[in-house]
C-alpha positions, 0 to 999 in steps of 0.5 A, a space after each residue: 105713662 111716659 114712654 121712651 123712644 127706643 128707635 133712636 141711637 140714644 133711647 130717650 124721653 126728651 124728644 132728642 130727635 127735635 134738636 139735631 145739634 144736640 143729638 149729633 153732639 151726644 151721638 159723637 160722645 156715645 162711641 167714646 163712652 163705649 170705649 171707656 166702658 170696654 176699657 174701664 168697665 167689667 171688660 172680661 164679661 162684655 160678651 156674656 148675656 146678663 139678666 138685666 132690667 132696662 127702663 122702658 118708661 119713667 112711670 113708677 109702676 111697671 117702669 122696667 123690663 127684664 131680659 138677658 143682654 150683653 152689657 155693651 149693648 145695654 140701652 143706656 139713655 136719657 130719661 127724665 121724670 114726668 114734668 110737674 105742671 106749672 111747677 114753682 120753686 119751693 125753697 131759697 131766695 127764688 121760692 114761689 118763682 116759676 121753676 127754671 127750664 134754662 140755666 140762670 146766668 148768675 148760677 151757671 158756674 155753681 150749677 155746672 159744678 154741682 152737675 159735674 161733681 154728681 156725674 163724676 161719681 157715676 163712672 168712678 164707681 164702675 171703675 172701682 168695681 170693674 174686677 169684682 166679677 172675677 171673685 163673685 160669690 154666685 151668679 146671683 151676686 154677679 148679676 147684681 153687680 152688673 146691674 149696679 154698673 149699667 145703671 151707674 153708667 146710665 146715671 152718667 148719661 143723665 148728667 152728660 145730657 144736662 151738661 151738653 144741653 144747657 152749658 154749650 162748649 163748657 158742657 161738651 168739655 166737661 163731658 169729655 173730661 168725665 171719661 178721662 179721669 180715673 178712680 185712684 189715678 194719682 195724676 188724674 183722680 176722681 173728684 171726691 176721695 171716697 170714689 178713689 178708694 179701691 174696692 178689692 173685695 165683695 165685702 167692700 162692695 157691699 159696704 160701698 153700696 150700703 153707705 156710699 150709694 146711700 149718700 147718693 140717695 140723699 144728694 139726689 133727693 136734695 137735687 130733686 128739689 132744685 129750682 133748675 127743673 131738668 136737673 130736678 126731673 133727672 134726679 127724681 128718675 135716678 132715685 128709682 134706680 138707686 134703691 136697688 144699689 142700696 138693697 144690694 148693700 144692705 142685703 149683701 151685708 145681711 147675708 154675710 152676718 147670717 153666714 157668720 151666725 150659722 158658722 158660730 152656731 156650728 163652731 163657736 163664737 170665737 172670731 178665730 173659729 169663724 175664720 177657720 171655718 172660712 167666714 167673716 167674723 163680726 168684729 172684722 165686719 164691724 171694722 169694714 163698717 167703720 171704714 166705709 161709713 166714715 168715708 161716706 160721711 166725708 161726702 157731705 163736706 164741711 160742717 159749716 159751708 158757705 157753698 151749702 148756703 149759696 146752693 140753698 139760697 140760690 134755690 139750686 139744692 134743697 134739703 132732702 124731702 124739702 116740701 114734704 118734711 119742712 114747713 119753712 123754706 127760706 132758712 133765713 132766720 133759723 140756726 142749727 147747733 153745730 159741733 166743731 173742733 178747734 184743735 184742742 176741744 169740741 166747741 158747739 155753736 149756733 150757726 145760720 141754718 143755711 151754712 149748716 145744710 151739709 150737717 143737716 143732710 149728714 144727720 138724715 144720712 146717719 139716721 137712714 144708715 141706722 135702719 140698716 144697722 137695725 136690720 143686721 142686728 135683727 139677724 144677730 138677734 134671731 141667732 141669739 148672738 150677743 154681738 151688736 153692730 153699730 155705726 161709728 160716730 160722725 167724728 170718727 176717721 174723717 178726712 173732710 171737715 173740722 175733724 179731718 187730721 185729728 183723732 176720735 174713737 168710735 164714740 166721738 171722744 178726742 184721742 192723742 195720735 199715740 192713743 189712736 195709733 195704739 188702737 186703730 187696728 181695733 176700729 179699722 181693717 188692717 192689712 192682715 184683715 184685708 188679706 184675709 178677706 181677699 183669701 175668701 174671694 173665690 169665684 163661684 159660677 155654678 147656678 145655685 151654688 155660693 161661696 162659703 162666706 155668705 148666705 144665700 138670698 131668701 129669693 131670686 130676682 124678678 120671681 126667678 129662683 136663686 139657681 137661675 142662670 143670671 149670667 150665661 157664661 
């Protein structure tokens, strides 16, 4: 089991004390990070004791301990998965070579871009979610929100370590910039569009952690294959924590579904009856799913991409489960059928597989999302409900790639602008929808109590009951 040094100012398992220059640089960044947290994190709750899990090793078994801690005192740190002895690069043009322990000069800019883009998503989500605790439906949910927040903060530390260790002055400047951009700021926004979307309600939060954090899972899986070994090891440990974020989203939406079914059983299936009873009706929930699933589809980039070809060819970013799920690892003589839009019609062509890596990853993401949809539909079936939730087609409501700027329905059929405008409120949350959901957002902080629009979880955290005091207010 790889132990973590908690005696240092910055907990780590990378022997930080042996590199005094790096240690000083990161210790200089630490107070700036804490200031960012106090300004842009869940500021009103910084003095509260929260029942959080903290990493104590990077071993897959028994890697965390639980206890109450104030969030600014959380032991953020730098944790890499255990190194793989004599690891070889498993894909791309450098397949079979020793994994790199230093940044190859020819890939320096590409690697920095990859790391900065990943790093930027971490503080962005904290900023997006900073006010949600004020409307938490229960202490259990409030605690889960804070756990997601502190782990996103730790994932930022993971990327900053790579920047400051391997990219010199450029890395230090990028590290400072990560604390200066702001989610949704028109003058200095976060890099990726989804991370500038406002998360104003818990329904947004649950959909975000379901879909957008699932994108994070697949991006981390791809980077965990990287020929740059420190990045691969960093992402492997981050995946351990990312699983909880998706659990929060999938089960959170599931509990909204459960409560809707309970209210339908009491008051009838009409959506207005569910709303009058203070619940989230299923068509409304479907519109939120459509919004966040389509926004998260954009995070994979264009369907045909020279960047994806360069990153794969350079052995920087592989496919998810590259070694486990694929037999051929150069992708040189293979093609993939990809559908694009030429402005008038859909066109399907075979393109070089390396140029289609974004689309390949998006397909795996969609397949994984469908498992969550199936989970929710099982709850609906348990209540003998005719309604079924679904994923929108990958062409629906896109802002990035070949379908951006054009209109398609939930099944991917092209629409005119007039057709889209006539029906978009059937498919995406309207202002009235958002106002209604906001009206439901009332904070409930008595242990064991919960808001009326969401069901209790089937069990608590780490063996504790639902009515445990997860946040001491």
